[in-house]
C-alpha positions as CSV (number, residue, x, y, z in Angstrom):
1,X,69.5,61.1,-6.1
2,X,70.9,62.6,-2.9
3,X,69.3,63.0,0.5
4,X,67.3,66.0,1.4
5,X,68.2,68.4,4.2
6,X,65.2,67.1,6.2
7,X,66.4,63.5,5.9
8,X,69.7,64.4,7.4
9,X,68.3,66.6,10.1
10,X,66.4,63.5,11.3
11,X,69.8,62.4,12.6
12,X,69.9,65.3,15.0
13,X,66.8,64.0,16.7
14,X,68.4,60.6,17.1
15,X,71.6,62.1,18.6
16,X,73.7,61.2,15.6
17,X,74.2,64.7,14.2
18,X,74.6,67.9,16.1
19,X,73.5,71.4,15.3
20,X,77.2,72.4,15.1
21,X,77.9,69.7,12.5
22,X,74.9,70.6,10.5
23,X,75.9,74.3,10.4
24,X,79.4,73.7,9.1
25,X,78.4,70.9,6.8
26,X,75.8,73.1,5.1
27,X,78.4,75.9,4.8
28,X,80.9,73.5,3.3
29,X,78.3,72.0,0.9
30,X,77.5,75.5,-0.3
31,X,81.1,76.2,-1.1
32,X,81.4,72.9,-3.0
33,X,78.4,73.7,-5.1
34,X,79.5,77.2,-5.8
35,X,83.0,76.2,-6.6
36,X,82.0,73.2,-8.7
37,X,82.2,74.9,-12.1
38,X,85.6,76.4,-11.4
39,X,87.0,73.1,-10.1
40,X,85.9,71.2,-13.2
41,X,86.6,74.1,-15.6
42,X,89.9,75.2,-17.2
43,X,91.2,77.5,-14.5
44,X,90.4,74.9,-11.7
45,X,90.4,77.6,-9.1
46,X,88.3,77.4,-5.9
47,X,88.1,79.0,-2.5
48,X,87.6,77.3,0.8
49,X,86.7,80.0,3.2
50,X,84.9,77.8,5.5
51,X,87.6,75.1,5.9
52,X,89.5,77.1,8.5
53,X,86.3,77.4,10.6
54,X,85.8,73.7,10.3
55,X,89.3,72.9,11.5
56,X,88.9,75.2,14.5
57,X,85.9,73.2,15.6
58,X,86.2,70.0,17.7
59,X,84.1,68.1,15.1
60,X,85.7,65.1,13.3
61,X,86.6,66.4,9.8
62,X,85.6,63.2,8.0
63,X,82.2,63.5,9.5
64,X,81.8,67.1,8.3
65,X,82.9,66.2,4.8
66,X,80.6,63.2,4.7
67,X,77.6,65.3,5.7
68,X,78.6,68.0,3.2
69,X,78.5,65.5,0.4
70,X,75.0,64.5,1.4
71,X,73.8,68.1,1.0
72,X,75.5,68.2,-2.4
73,X,73.5,67.2,-5.5
74,X,76.6,66.5,-7.5
75,X,77.4,63.2,-9.2
76,X,79.8,61.1,-7.2
77,X,82.8,61.7,-9.5
78,X,82.4,65.5,-9.1
79,X,82.3,65.2,-5.4
80,X,85.5,63.2,-5.7
81,X,87.2,65.9,-7.7
82,X,86.3,68.5,-5.0
83,X,87.4,66.3,-2.1
84,X,90.5,65.1,-3.8
85,X,91.5,68.7,-4.3
86,X,90.8,69.3,-0.6
87,X,92.7,66.3,0.6
88,X,95.7,66.1,-1.8
89,X,96.8,69.7,-2.2
90,X,99.8,71.2,-0.3
91,X,99.6,72.6,3.2
92,X,98.6,69.6,5.3
93,X,98.2,70.1,9.0
94,X,98.2,67.7,11.8
95,X,94.6,66.6,11.3
96,X,95.5,65.5,7.8
97,X,93.3,68.1,6.1
98,X,94.9,70.7,3.8
99,X,94.5,74.5,4.0
100,X,94.0,76.3,0.7
101,X,94.5,80.0,0.4
102,X,91.9,82.1,-1.2
103,X,92.2,82.2,-5.0
104,X,95.1,79.7,-5.2
105,X,95.3,77.3,-8.1
106,X,94.1,73.8,-7.1
107,X,96.0,70.8,-8.4
108,X,93.6,68.5,-10.3
109,X,94.5,65.1,-9.1
110,X,91.9,63.4,-11.3
111,X,93.5,61.8,-14.4
112,X,92.3,62.5,-17.9
113,X,91.1,58.9,-18.1
114,X,89.2,58.0,-14.9
115,X,90.5,54.8,-13.4
116,X,88.9,52.1,-11.2
117,X,89.9,49.3,-8.9
118,X,87.5,46.5,-8.2
119,X,87.6,44.6,-4.9
120,X,85.7,41.3,-4.8
121,X,85.1,40.3,-1.2
122,X,84.2,36.8,-0.1
123,X,85.8,33.6,1.2
124,X,83.5,31.6,-1.1
125,X,85.2,33.1,-4.1
126,X,88.7,32.2,-2.9
127,X,87.6,28.7,-2.0
128,X,86.0,28.1,-5.4
129,X,82.6,27.6,-3.9
130,X,81.0,30.4,-5.9
131,X,81.9,31.5,-9.4
132,X,82.7,35.2,-9.7
133,X,80.7,36.8,-12.6
134,X,80.7,40.3,-11.1
135,X,84.2,41.1,-12.3
136,X,83.3,40.4,-15.9
137,X,80.1,42.5,-15.7
138,X,81.7,45.5,-13.9
139,X,84.8,45.7,-16.2
140,X,82.6,45.6,-19.2
141,X,80.2,48.3,-17.9
142,X,83.0,50.6,-16.7
143,X,84.9,50.3,-19.9
144,X,81.7,51.3,-21.8
145,X,81.5,54.4,-19.6
146,X,85.1,55.4,-20.4
147,X,86.6,54.2,-17.1
148,X,89.9,52.2,-17.2
149,X,89.9,49.4,-14.8
150,X,93.5,49.1,-13.5
151,X,93.2,46.3,-11.0
152,X,90.9,43.6,-9.7
153,X,91.5,42.1,-6.3
154,X,89.8,39.1,-4.6
155,X,90.1,39.2,-0.8
156,X,88.7,37.2,2.2
157,X,86.0,38.3,4.7
158,X,88.5,40.0,7.1
159,X,88.0,43.5,8.3
160,X,91.7,44.5,8.4
161,X,92.3,43.0,4.9
162,X,89.3,44.9,3.6
163,X,90.4,48.1,5.3
164,X,94.0,47.9,3.9
165,X,92.8,47.1,0.4
166,X,90.2,49.8,0.3
167,X,92.6,52.4,1.7
168,X,95.2,51.5,-0.9
169,X,92.8,51.4,-3.8
170,X,91.2,54.7,-2.8
171,X,94.5,56.5,-3.0
172,X,95.4,54.9,-6.4
173,X,92.2,55.1,-8.4
174,X,89.5,57.5,-9.3
175,X,86.8,55.0,-8.4
176,X,86.8,52.0,-6.1
177,X,84.0,49.4,-6.4
178,X,83.5,46.6,-3.9
179,X,81.3,43.6,-4.3
180,X,80.0,41.3,-1.5
181,X,79.8,41.2,2.3
182,X,76.9,43.6,3.0
183,X,74.3,41.2,4.3
184,X,73.1,40.3,7.9
185,X,75.4,37.4,8.7
186,X,78.7,37.2,10.7
187,X,80.9,37.3,7.6
188,X,79.2,40.4,6.1
189,X,81.7,42.9,7.3
190,X,82.4,45.1,4.2
191,X,80.8,48.2,5.8
192,X,83.1,47.7,8.9
193,X,86.1,47.3,6.7
194,X,85.4,50.4,4.5
195,X,84.8,52.4,7.7
196,X,88.1,51.3,9.1
197,X,89.9,52.2,5.9
198,X,89.1,55.9,6.6
199,X,89.4,55.8,10.4
200,X,85.6,55.8,10.9
201,X,83.1,53.7,12.7
202,X,79.8,52.3,11.5
203,X,76.6,53.7,12.9
204,X,72.9,53.3,12.2
205,X,71.6,55.5,9.5
206,X,68.0,56.7,10.2
207,X,66.7,56.2,6.7
208,X,68.0,52.6,6.6
209,X,66.8,51.9,10.2
210,X,63.3,53.1,9.1
211,X,63.3,51.0,5.9
212,X,64.8,47.8,7.4
213,X,62.6,48.1,10.5
214,X,59.5,48.2,8.4
215,X,60.6,45.5,6.0
216,X,61.8,43.0,8.7
217,X,59.4,44.1,11.4
218,X,62.0,44.9,14.0
219,X,63.3,48.0,15.9
220,X,66.1,46.1,17.5
221,X,69.3,47.9,16.4
222,X,71.3,44.8,17.4
223,X,69.3,42.4,15.3
224,X,70.9,40.7,12.3
225,X,68.7,42.6,9.9
226,X,69.7,45.9,11.4
227,X,73.3,45.1,10.6
228,X,72.6,46.3,7.1
229,X,71.5,49.7,8.5
230,X,74.9,50.3,10.1
231,X,77.1,52.1,7.6
232,X,80.3,54.2,7.8
233,X,79.9,57.7,9.4
234,X,80.5,59.7,6.2
235,X,78.6,57.4,3.9
236,X,76.4,58.7,1.1
237,X,73.2,57.0,0.0
238,X,72.3,56.7,-3.7
239,X,68.8,55.7,-4.7
240,X,68.7,54.5,-8.3
241,X,65.9,55.6,-10.6
242,X,64.9,54.8,-14.1
243,X,62.5,57.6,-15.0
244,X,61.6,56.1,-18.4
245,X,60.4,52.8,-16.8
246,X,59.2,54.4,-13.6
247,X,61.5,52.2,-11.5
248,X,63.1,53.4,-8.3
249,X,65.3,51.4,-5.9
250,X,64.0,51.0,-2.4
251,X,67.4,50.1,-0.8
252,X,70.3,52.4,-1.7
253,X,73.8,51.8,-2.8
254,X,76.3,53.2,-0.3
255,X,79.5,55.1,-1.1
256,X,82.2,56.5,1.1
257,X,84.4,59.1,-0.6
258,X,85.4,57.4,-3.9
259,X,84.4,53.9,-2.8
260,X,81.1,52.5,-3.9
261,X,79.8,49.4,-2.2
262,X,77.8,46.9,-4.3
263,X,76.1,43.7,-3.2
264,X,77.7,40.4,-4.1
265,X,74.6,38.7,-5.5
266,X,75.0,39.2,-9.3
267,X,71.5,40.1,-10.2
268,X,71.3,42.6,-7.4
269,X,74.6,44.2,-8.4
270,X,73.6,44.3,-12.1
271,X,70.2,45.9,-11.3
272,X,71.9,48.5,-9.1
273,X,74.5,49.3,-11.7
274,X,71.9,49.6,-14.4
275,X,70.1,52.3,-12.4
276,X,73.2,54.1,-11.0
277,X,76.2,53.3,-13.1
278,X,76.1,56.2,-15.5
279,X,75.2,58.6,-12.8
280,X,78.1,57.6,-10.5
281,X,80.9,56.8,-13.0
282,X,80.4,58.4,-16.3
283,X,82.2,61.7,-17.1
284,X,80.8,63.7,-20.1
285,X,83.4,63.7,-22.8
286,X,85.4,60.9,-21.3
287,X,85.7,57.6,-23.2
288,X,87.9,55.5,-25.4
289,X,88.2,55.6,-29.1
290,X,89.0,52.2,-30.5
291,X,89.5,50.2,-33.7
292,X,90.0,46.5,-34.6
293,X,92.2,44.9,-37.2
294,X,91.7,41.3,-38.3
295,X,94.5,39.3,-39.7
296,X,94.6,35.8,-41.4
297,X,98.2,35.3,-40.2
298,X,99.1,33.8,-36.9
299,X,100.4,35.9,-34.0
300,X,104.0,34.8,-34.4
301,X,104.1,35.8,-38.0
302,X,103.1,39.4,-37.4
303,X,104.7,40.0,-34.0
304,X,107.6,42.0,-35.3
305,X,105.4,44.3,-37.4
306,X,103.1,44.8,-34.4
307,X,105.9,45.5,-32.0
308,X,107.3,48.2,-34.3
309,X,103.9,49.9,-34.5
310,X,103.5,49.8,-30.7
311,X,106.8,51.5,-30.2
312,X,105.8,54.3,-32.6
313,X,102.5,55.1,-30.9
314,X,102.9,55.2,-27.1
315,X,99.6,56.9,-26.6
316,X,97.7,54.0,-28.1
317,X,97.0,50.7,-26.2
318,X,97.3,47.6,-28.4
319,X,95.9,44.2,-27.8
320,X,96.7,41.0,-29.7
321,X,94.4,38.0,-29.4
322,X,95.1,34.8,-31.3
323,X,92.2,32.6,-32.6
324,X,93.2,29.1,-33.2
325,X,89.9,27.8,-34.7
326,X,88.1,30.8,-36.2
327,X,86.5,30.5,-39.6
328,X,87.8,33.8,-40.9
329,X,90.9,35.2,-39.0
330,X,93.8,34.0,-36.8
331,X,94.6,37.2,-35.0
332,X,92.5,40.1,-33.7
333,X,94.4,43.3,-32.9
334,X,92.7,46.1,-30.9
335,X,93.8,49.7,-30.8
336,X,92.5,52.1,-28.1
337,X,93.3,55.7,-27.2
338,X,91.7,58.9,-26.0
339,X,91.6,60.5,-29.4
340,X,90.3,59.1,-32.7
341,X,93.2,60.7,-34.6
342,X,95.8,58.7,-32.6
343,X,93.9,55.5,-33.3
344,X,93.5,56.2,-37.0
345,X,97.2,57.0,-37.4
346,X,98.3,53.9,-35.6
347,X,95.9,51.7,-37.5
348,X,97.1,53.1,-40.9
349,X,100.7,52.5,-39.8
350,X,100.0,49.0,-38.7
351,X,98.1,48.1,-41.9
352,X,101.0,49.5,-44.1
353,X,103.5,47.4,-42.1
354,X,101.7,44.1,-42.3
355,X,102.5,41.6,-45.1
356,X,100.3,41.8,-48.2
357,X,97.2,39.6,-48.2
358,X,96.8,39.0,-44.5
359,X,94.3,41.8,-43.8
360,X,90.6,41.1,-44.0
361,X,87.6,43.5,-43.6
362,X,85.9,41.2,-41.1
363,X,82.6,42.3,-39.6
364,X,81.5,40.7,-36.3
365,X,77.9,41.7,-36.8
366,X,76.3,41.3,-40.2
367,X,72.8,40.7,-38.7
368,X,71.9,44.2,-37.3
369,X,72.0,45.8,-40.7
370,X,71.6,42.8,-42.8
371,X,70.2,44.6,-45.9
372,X,73.1,47.1,-45.9
373,X,75.7,44.3,-45.8
374,X,73.9,42.5,-48.6
375,X,74.1,45.6,-50.8
376,X,77.9,45.9,-50.0
377,X,78.4,42.2,-50.9
378,X,76.7,42.5,-54.2
379,X,78.7,45.6,-55.1
380,X,82.0,44.0,-54.3
381,X,81.1,40.5,-55.7
382,X,79.1,41.1,-58.9
383,X,79.2,37.3,-59.7
384,X,76.7,36.7,-56.9
385,X,74.2,39.3,-58.2
386,X,72.1,36.9,-60.4
387,X,71.8,34.2,-57.8
388,X,71.1,36.5,-54.9
389,X,68.7,38.7,-56.8
390,X,66.7,35.6,-57.9
391,X,66.5,34.4,-54.3
392,X,65.4,37.8,-53.1
393,X,62.8,37.9,-55.8
394,X,61.4,34.6,-54.7
395,X,61.3,35.7,-51.0
396,X,59.6,39.0,-52.0
397,X,56.9,37.0,-53.8
398,X,56.4,34.9,-50.7
399,X,56.0,37.9,-48.5
400,X,53.6,39.5,-51.1
401,X,51.4,36.4,-50.9
402,X,51.6,35.6,-47.2
403,X,51.7,37.6,-44.0
404,X,54.6,37.2,-41.5
405,X,52.3,35.1,-39.3
406,X,51.8,32.7,-42.2
407,X,55.5,32.2,-43.0
408,X,58.0,29.9,-41.2
409,X,61.7,29.1,-42.0
410,X,62.7,25.4,-41.7
411,X,66.2,25.6,-40.2
412,X,68.6,22.8,-39.4
413,X,71.9,24.7,-38.9
414,X,73.4,23.6,-42.3
415,X,75.1,25.9,-44.8
416,X,72.1,26.0,-47.2
417,X,69.6,26.7,-44.5
418,X,71.8,29.4,-43.1
419,X,71.9,31.2,-46.4
420,X,68.2,31.1,-46.6
421,X,67.7,32.1,-43.0
422,X,69.9,35.2,-43.5
423,X,68.2,36.3,-46.7
424,X,64.7,35.8,-45.2
425,X,65.8,37.7,-42.1
426,X,67.0,40.6,-44.2
427,X,63.6,40.7,-46.1
428,X,61.7,40.6,-42.8
429,X,63.9,43.3,-41.3
430,X,63.2,45.5,-44.3
431,X,59.5,44.8,-44.7
432,X,58.3,43.9,-41.2
433,X,60.9,45.3,-38.8
434,X,58.7,44.9,-35.7
435,X,58.0,41.2,-36.3
436,X,60.0,38.2,-35.2
437,X,60.8,35.6,-37.9
438,X,59.1,32.3,-37.2
439,X,61.2,29.2,-37.5
440,X,61.1,25.4,-36.9
441,X,64.1,23.2,-36.0
442,X,63.4,19.5,-36.5
443,X,65.8,17.4,-34.5
444,X,67.2,14.0,-35.3
445,X,68.7,11.2,-33.4
446,X,72.4,11.3,-32.9
447,X,72.8,14.8,-34.2
448,X,76.2,16.3,-33.9
449,X,76.5,18.4,-30.7
450,X,78.2,21.1,-32.8
451,X,75.1,21.4,-35.0
452,X,72.8,21.5,-32.0
453,X,74.9,24.3,-30.4
454,X,75.1,26.3,-33.6
455,X,71.3,26.1,-34.1
456,X,70.8,27.6,-30.7
457,X,73.4,30.3,-31.4
458,X,71.4,31.1,-34.6
459,X,68.1,31.3,-32.8
460,X,69.7,33.8,-30.4
461,X,71.5,35.8,-33.1
462,X,68.5,36.2,-35.3
463,X,66.0,36.4,-32.4
464,X,63.9,33.7,-33.9
465,X,60.5,32.7,-32.7
466,X,61.5,29.0,-33.0
467,X,59.7,25.7,-32.4
468,X,62.0,22.8,-31.7
469,X,60.3,19.6,-32.7
470,X,61.5,15.9,-32.9
471,X,61.8,14.4,-36.4
472,X,61.1,12.9,-38.8
473,X,60.2,15.9,-40.9
474,X,56.7,14.8,-42.0
475,X,55.4,14.2,-38.4
476,X,57.2,17.3,-37.2
477,X,55.4,19.5,-39.8
478,X,52.0,18.1,-38.7
479,X,52.9,19.0,-35.1
480,X,53.9,22.5,-36.3
481,X,50.5,23.1,-37.9
482,X,48.8,21.9,-34.7
483,X,50.8,24.4,-32.7
484,X,50.7,27.2,-35.2
485,X,47.7,26.7,-37.5
486,X,48.2,30.0,-39.2
487,X,51.4,28.9,-41.0
488,X,50.8,28.4,-44.8
489,X,54.3,28.7,-46.2
490,X,57.6,27.0,-45.1
491,X,60.8,28.4,-46.5
492,X,63.4,25.7,-47.1
493,X,67.1,25.5,-47.8
494,X,66.6,23.0,-50.6
495,X,68.8,23.0,-53.7
496,X,68.0,21.1,-56.9
497,X,71.2,19.0,-56.5
498,X,69.8,17.6,-53.2
499,X,68.3,14.0,-53.3
500,X,64.7,13.9,-54.8
501,X,64.7,17.7,-55.5
502,X,65.5,17.8,-59.2
503,X,61.9,18.5,-60.2
504,X,61.0,21.0,-57.5
505,X,60.1,24.6,-58.3
506,X,60.6,27.8,-56.3
507,X,57.0,27.4,-55.1
508,X,55.8,23.8,-54.7
509,X,52.8,22.4,-52.8
510,X,53.5,19.5,-50.4
511,X,52.3,16.1,-51.5
512,X,48.7,15.1,-50.6
513,X,49.8,12.9,-47.7
514,X,51.9,15.7,-46.1
515,X,50.7,18.7,-44.1
516,X,49.2,21.2,-46.5
517,X,51.8,23.9,-47.0
518,X,53.6,25.8,-49.7
519,X,57.3,24.8,-49.9
520,X,59.3,27.9,-50.9
521,X,62.9,27.2,-52.1
522,X,64.7,30.6,-52.7
523,X,68.2,29.1,-53.4
524,X,66.9,26.1,-55.5
525,X,69.3,27.0,-58.4
526,X,72.3,27.9,-56.3
527,X,75.5,25.8,-56.7
528,X,77.8,24.6,-53.9
529,X,80.3,27.4,-54.6
530,X,77.6,30.0,-54.6
531,X,76.5,29.1,-51.1
532,X,80.0,29.4,-49.8
533,X,80.8,32.6,-51.6
534,X,77.6,34.1,-50.1
535,X,78.3,32.9,-46.5
536,X,81.9,33.8,-46.5
537,X,81.4,37.0,-48.4
538,X,79.2,38.2,-45.6
539,X,81.5,36.7,-42.9
540,X,78.5,34.8,-41.5
541,X,79.3,32.4,-38.6
542,X,78.6,28.8,-39.6
543,X,78.8,25.4,-37.9
544,X,82.4,24.5,-37.0
545,X,82.2,21.0,-38.6
546,X,82.5,22.7,-42.0
547,X,86.0,23.8,-41.1
548,X,86.9,20.2,-40.3
549,X,86.2,18.8,-43.7
550,X,82.5,18.1,-43.5
551,X,80.8,19.2,-46.7
552,X,77.3,17.8,-46.2
553,X,76.1,17.2,-42.7
554,X,73.6,14.6,-41.6
555,X,73.7,12.6,-38.3
556,X,76.7,11.1,-36.6
557,X,75.7,7.7,-38.0
558,X,75.8,8.7,-41.7
559,X,78.3,11.6,-42.0
560,X,82.1,11.7,-42.3
561,X,84.6,14.3,-43.4
562,X,84.8,14.5,-47.2
563,X,87.9,12.3,-48.2
564,X,88.6,14.7,-51.0
565,X,89.7,17.3,-48.5
566,X,92.1,15.0,-46.6
567,X,95.6,16.5,-46.1
568,X,98.4,16.3,-43.5
569,X,99.7,18.9,-41.1
570,X,103.3,19.9,-40.3
571,X,103.7,16.8,-38.1
572,X,102.3,14.4,-40.8
573,X,99.0,13.9,-39.0
574,X,95.9,13.4,-41.1
575,X,93.6,16.5,-41.1
576,X,91.0,18.0,-43.4
577,X,90.7,21.3,-45.3
578,X,87.6,23.4,-44.7
579,X,84.5,22.7,-46.8
580,X,84.7,25.9,-48.8
581,X,87.9,24.7,-50.4
582,X,86.3,21.7,-52.1
583,X,87.2,21.9,-55.8
584,X,84.7,19.3,-57.1
585,X,81.3,20.7,-56.0
586,X,79.6,17.7,-57.5
587,X,81.3,15.6,-54.8
588,X,79.6,17.6,-52.0
589,X,78.0,14.5,-50.5
590,X,81.1,12.3,-50.8
591,X,81.3,12.2,-47.0
592,X,77.8,10.7,-46.6
593,X,78.1,7.0,-45.8
594,X,74.9,6.2,-47.9
595,X,76.1,8.3,-50.8
596,X,76.4,6.7,-54.2
597,X,79.7,8.6,-54.8
């Protein structure tokens, strides 16, 4: 949202803008608007008939260009294209502004892939007093918009340092984003630094003076609050608006040429970017095409094959990321380019070069389309069809008999509960997509921290409506019914091989002295290997203790790694194979201290 002509003409009444400036600014803005299609089109031709008139005047050129931008309802990046053409083409004169002859070809200085430099400003960042989260947020968001971040700089609160860094970044990158230093205190000097970068001064902007004056109840231009109204001379104001939600920002984001100035407070920056990011930085048609290859071999083992592929495809950017303790892969390789054809060719070449057996078809998200992934699993692993089909039938019967408000999953982060949770979530997603799945997590004393952490991850991943209650189970279920009296059925991860579960049925009422509920056990007849084939066939994340030899997890007081999985590493140190490699499933509970085995 750009300023109106009336808003800018207010400046004339305050002595900030002259009639002469307004006249030439409007003329230049009209030329920018008229030439926009040609500048961004294939022939990239434009004419600047009014530029010579501007140069003959005694007005500061940067001021004229800044005003012209404010008359121009173009996105920031398109204004940048026009002004870059103006500033960077041949024929410079002493004022530093080029002359362009009528009808001449303009050099398009904007790269195919828009680039960005991020400048984080603040002594508190350099001193370690404040953790910088803005860099992570901005790089993620810009990448999603097809902008390649080339550099991130962290600098102190010093006007000359800011000016030098901004001036350098402005020349090198399509976009420059700054964060921090725009408040009312002595060290909030970003506006001054950005102004200095372009040979400008800061001055009070009438719209900001009006807003800040009303908000802080002051008309003193020298007050600390009014410091935020003093911005560079050619600055442009951007008011964010979310029309779908009816949200409009009251305080604007300021830009000067290709530099956009964001606040340093993370939630303010993120809010502003959410409203303005796409408008300011996205270019239609621009963006990265990418692919990911997952490998079960370590990075050293595949380095030569990867290096050969990198050399063959210079237009593709490769990334290699080792994972020391991942349940499914050891190396993640990313491929990124401007065209999907380049990515596809590079990916095929890499896969053909890698040793046999190291590639896996890993999927990072098997939750969003749970039912589709289940179908794929049953197609590729037909041995699972009888067990999974039986469990799905039990769950469908449960949902036929009870409403979503009457059903709850009892979840403890273990492998069996995870299988049941995923199946139930898939059923809920299919039958009641607008409902959240109810769950209860019953804690116990001296629980493994890895289990507690994984339970929370599961709650987030499946977006569970979860009650966390202290054990033991009997009293916890009574509390659950007090809090949620509508619950009638609790879905459990019980298998018939569990203690005291040999006589259970798929649907079993609780004992008379327990809370009145229906216990539903969809995987009652599953074996140990079936559980692992299901979890790993879907690439579901599971608790990390299972990869350290734990095959049945209780509390820290009664659980050890299964001794049948003990082995030694290259240095002769004792270690344990992962749980899914246990070859004697009847010894699943061998690691339990109270176990009879």
